C-alpha positions as CSV (number, residue, x, y, z in Angstrom):
1,M,92.9,122.7,71.1
2,P,92.0,119.9,73.6
3,S,93.4,120.1,77.1
4,P,96.3,117.7,77.9
5,V,93.9,115.8,80.2
6,T,91.4,115.0,77.4
7,A,93.8,114.8,74.5
8,S,95.0,111.3,75.4
9,R,91.4,110.1,75.9
10,T,90.8,110.6,72.1
11,R,93.3,108.0,71.1
12,A,92.5,105.9,68.0
13,P,90.9,102.5,68.5
14,V,93.3,99.6,68.3
15,S,92.5,97.4,65.3
16,S,89.3,95.5,65.5
17,Q,89.0,96.0,69.2
18,S,87.3,99.4,69.0
19,W,84.5,98.2,71.4
20,Q,87.2,97.6,74.0
21,S,88.4,101.2,73.6
22,A,84.9,102.5,74.2
23,A,84.5,100.1,77.2
24,A,87.9,101.3,78.5
25,A,86.8,104.9,78.3
26,T,83.6,104.1,80.3
27,I,85.6,102.2,82.9
28,E,88.1,105.1,83.2
29,A,85.1,107.4,83.8
30,A,83.9,105.1,86.5
31,A,87.4,105.1,88.1
32,D,87.3,108.9,88.0
33,A,83.9,108.9,89.9
34,L,85.2,106.5,92.5
35,L,88.3,108.5,93.0
36,R,86.3,111.6,93.7
37,I,84.4,109.7,96.5
38,V,87.6,108.2,98.0
39,V,89.6,111.5,97.9
40,T,86.7,113.5,99.4
41,G,86.5,111.0,102.3
42,E,90.3,110.9,102.7
43,R,90.5,114.7,102.9
44,K,87.8,114.8,105.6
45,R,89.4,112.0,107.7
46,N,92.8,113.6,107.2
47,A,91.6,117.0,108.4
48,A,89.8,115.4,111.4
49,A,92.9,113.4,112.4
50,N,95.3,116.3,111.8
51,P,93.6,119.6,113.0
52,E,96.7,121.6,112.1
53,W,96.3,120.5,108.4
54,L,94.8,123.2,106.3
55,P,93.0,122.8,102.9
56,G,95.4,123.7,100.1
57,R,98.4,122.2,101.9
58,P,99.9,119.1,100.2
59,W,98.5,115.8,101.2
60,T,101.4,113.6,102.3
61,D,99.9,110.3,103.3
62,T,96.8,108.2,103.1
63,L,95.1,106.2,105.8
64,A,94.7,103.1,103.6
65,Q,97.2,100.4,102.9
66,A,98.1,99.0,99.4
67,S,95.2,96.9,98.1
68,T,95.1,93.2,97.4
69,D,92.4,91.1,95.9
70,A,91.4,89.8,99.4
71,L,88.3,91.2,101.2
72,D,89.4,94.0,103.6
73,V,87.0,93.3,106.5
74,A,88.9,95.7,108.9
75,G,88.7,98.5,106.3
76,L,84.9,97.8,105.8
77,A,84.4,98.3,109.6
78,V,86.3,101.6,109.7
79,D,85.4,103.1,106.3
80,P,82.8,101.0,104.4
81,I,82.3,103.4,101.5
82,G,85.9,104.2,100.9
83,T,86.9,100.5,101.2
84,A,84.1,99.4,98.8
85,C,85.3,102.2,96.4
86,R,88.9,101.0,96.6
87,A,87.8,97.4,96.0
88,E,85.9,98.5,92.9
89,L,88.9,100.6,91.8
90,R,91.0,97.4,92.1
91,R,88.6,95.5,89.9
92,I,88.6,98.3,87.4
93,G,92.4,98.2,87.4
94,H,92.3,94.5,86.5
95,A,89.7,95.2,83.7
96,L,91.7,98.1,82.3
97,H,94.9,96.0,82.3
98,A,93.1,93.1,80.6
99,A,91.7,95.5,77.9
100,N,95.0,97.2,77.3
101,P,97.7,94.6,78.3
102,H,100.4,96.4,76.2
103,E,99.7,99.9,77.5
104,V,102.1,101.3,80.1
105,F,99.9,100.9,83.2
106,T,101.6,103.7,85.1
107,A,100.8,106.1,82.3
108,L,97.1,105.1,82.6
109,E,97.3,105.8,86.3
110,V,98.6,109.3,85.7
111,E,95.9,109.9,83.0
112,I,93.1,108.9,85.3
113,A,94.6,110.8,88.3
114,E,94.8,114.0,86.2
115,M,91.2,113.8,85.3
116,D,90.8,116.1,88.3
117,P,93.9,118.3,88.2
118,S,93.1,120.0,91.6
119,H,93.5,116.7,93.4
120,A,95.8,114.8,91.0
121,G,98.4,114.1,93.7
122,W,95.9,112.6,96.1
123,R,94.3,110.6,93.3
124,A,97.6,109.3,92.1
125,I,98.4,108.0,95.6
126,V,95.0,106.3,95.9
127,L,95.3,104.7,92.5
128,E,98.8,103.5,93.1
129,M,97.7,101.8,96.3
130,A,94.5,100.4,94.7
131,W,96.3,99.1,91.7
132,H,99.4,97.8,93.6
133,G,100.8,94.9,91.6
134,I,98.4,95.0,88.7
135,G,100.2,94.8,85.3
136,R,103.5,94.2,87.0
137,P,105.4,90.9,87.2
138,Q,104.6,89.1,90.5
139,P,107.6,87.6,92.4
């Protein structure tokens, strides 16, 4: 029996857009790889900034703000790799929403965050901030 994490990734292609399903799976895998980089960096910076924090304790905050489509020059100066990964995660969010406009976007966030169950909470926070406003009505 497939695990709950991979079971949803085997969803049937939608009508004649099967190529989009394959592309979406590739894009989701890229998001997973970027999240691994961002979360590793966040954990290291969090541990350095909070010496009393111990691995295994819940992560309660992130050092980054919610993303926009604007270039984050200040973020690039402080954390160039993490900021570049977050910017790419934002572009991926736009691409995934365009490929699956009728899919519940928050469900997709959870699915990708849970690709690494040991850090799903951290990953969900990073994704929520990176994809802030994507697929949601703008005021």
